[in-house]
VEXLOTI-578770 format. One record per residue: x, y, z of N, C-alpha, C in turn. Coordinates in steps of 0.1 Angstrom, whole numbers, plus 5000, padded with zeros to 4 digits. Example, Ala and Ser with C-alpha at 12.3 -4.5 7.8 and 13.67 -1.06 7.14 Angstrom:
BEGIN
513249435078512349555078513249675078 512849785071513749895071512950005079 
This chain:
BEGIN
647087152893646486972896646786972904 647387022917647887012930646486952946 645287032935644086992944643786842945 644186732943643886632937644686542956 645586642956646986552967646086652980 645686722981645186772993643686692994 642686632987641986552988641886432990 642886352995642686222997642686173010 642986233018642686223030641586193037 640186283036639486343039638386233028 638986193019638086103007638385953017 639785933016639485783025638785773042 638685893046638185893057636385823053 636185933044634985903039634385773037 635285703030634985593022635385483038 635785483047635985383059635085453064 634385573064632885603070631785503064 631885473050631085443041631385293046 632085233042632485073046632285033064 631785153069631785093085630485093085 629585173074628085203077627985073071 628085013062627784873053627984733064 628684803068628984643082628084643089 627984783094626384793110625484723098 624784793082623984733078623684523075 625084533078625184383075624684323086 625284363099625284293111623884333115 622384433109621684443115620384333105 621084313094620284223085620384133087 621584043088622183913089621883853105 622083953111622483893128623383853133 623483893145624983933152625083793152 624183693155625283543154625483503144 625183503130625583493115626983593113 627083673117627983723118629783703126 629583663136630483573145630583493137 629683383134629783253125630583283114 630483423107631283433095632683493101 632583543111634183593120634783503122 634583403130635283293136635783203118 634983193111635183073099636483213095 636283303093637183393081638883383095 638483393105640083403114640483263114 640383143109640583053111641183033092 640783053088641083053071642083163072 642483283079643583343077644483283086 643883233096645183143105645883063100 645282963092645882873086646682873068 645982953070646983063052648183093055 648083153072649583223073650383183085 649983023089650682943094651382913082 650682803073651782793063652382843051 651882953052653083103049654183073055 653983093070655183103078656282973078 655382833077655682713081656882733066 656182763052657482733039658482843040 657882953043659383093045660583063052 659782963064660682933072661682833068 661182693064661682613054662882633046 662382733037663482783027664482893034 664282953042665883013046666282983058 665982823065666882773072667482693065 668982663059669582543062668982403069 668882313061668882193070670482113075 670082153089671582113100671181943103 671981863095672181713102673381743113 672981613123674681613131675081553130 676481543133677881523131678081413141 678481293137679181203143680281233154 680081223166681981233166682781073169 684081163162684981043164685881053173 685980903175686880843191688180823183 689580843186690480793184690880653192 691680503190691580393199692680433205 
């Protein structure tokens, strides 16, 4: 049953080539401008989600520090 372990790497490379071919066909049929517009919308959406997650994680891990007023003796 060890033949499956040896066949995983070529299989993944084959699937990557299939995905690359599908992307090339989509670009050819939809047009380059439509693909660029979709890519830019996707990039903005990923950046917004990533920024929101970073802000949420940063607020949860760092405690809020308040300035302490200095006391003076008269």
